[in-house]
C-alpha positions, 0 to 999 in steps of 0.5 A: 500500500505504501508503494502504491501511495508513493507512486500516485504521489510521484505521478501527481508531481510529474503532471500536476493537473490531470485535466489541464495537464499543468506541470509545475516548474518547481517541487516544494518541500518543507524547510530544512537546513542546508546540511540536512538537505545535502546529507539526505540527498546523498543518502538517496542516490544523488551526488552533490556537485557544489554548494553555491550560497544556499543552492545545492547542485545535484546529479544522478545517472538518470539525469546524466543520461540525457546529455543535456542541461538536465544532467543537474538539478538545483535545490534551494534551501531557505527559511521557508521551504526547499525548492527543487527544479522539476525534472519533468518540467525542464525535461519536457522543455529541453528534450522536446519530442524525445521527452516521455511523460513519467521519464524521471519518476525514479529521480522524483521518487528519490527526491521525495524520499530525501526531502519528504512530501513535495508539492507543486509550485505555483509557477506552472505551464501546460505540458503542450507549451513546454515542448518547443517552448517560446515565450513570445514572438521575437524571443529565442527558442531552446535550440538557439543557443549562444556560442560563448567560445570556440578557442583552442582547448577551451576545456582546459580553462575549467579546472581551478577557475574561480568563476566556475562552481562545478563541472560534470562530464556527461556520457557523450563526452560533453562537459556541463559547467555551472558558472558563478555570476557577479553580484551585479548580475545575480541581483536581478532576482532581487529586482524581480522579487524572486530571491526565493527562486535562487535555484535558477542559478548557477548559470550553465553552459555545455562544453564540447570539443573546443566549443562552449555554448549556453542557453540564451538567457532570454529563453532560460529566464522566461522558462524558469520564471513563467509567472512573470510578464514581459513588463516585469522582464523589461525591468531587467532588460540588460541582464541577459547581456550581463549573464552572457558577459559573465559566462564568456569571461570565464573562458578568457 
């Protein structure tokens, strides 16, 4: 019976509305200390790659097998709750028609075991809007990345780089890299009154051979904060360029 209940809870989290097919951007757990969150995640099959402020970056084999930005999840422990990027939401956006509903049920089960009951965040999009996600006309798609660098042996700049929080080599040989943003750049969360959603950072890029590419911040920020309007994003119109500059500077 306990297994049945757990399975039903997992299905509910992966798709939070049977009729509307809404998928929550984040999974929300009860408040816990950063040290407790890390130890419980490790005890339930996750590798902790880095801790950046109150954000813990985790991975597991199921996530790594995607060979995408979904190889990691960001977990934010704060005084109110614990917020985790929902792999179903970001998986549907990143994998598009390769995504299968329920694909990351194993990861969500492990998150539930580590963090307790998880509820859906108020940030949501309908599942039909996630594949090929597009915020509005003139905005970039997922498959329109920014090429940050094509320098020879650029991958050698990763180890020991103070601008980088973590790196993870994926099964296909690419390297997923998490970048620290300057305080002037990361302050956009405060401007938007979104400091509770600090789990949208660090900002990631993929390194393969001598090429470094990153999701266009105009795509990633809109996807990660779907409740915000264009008017709100206009308040931080300079931030996508600043994020690109911060990531680019890591490879100079």
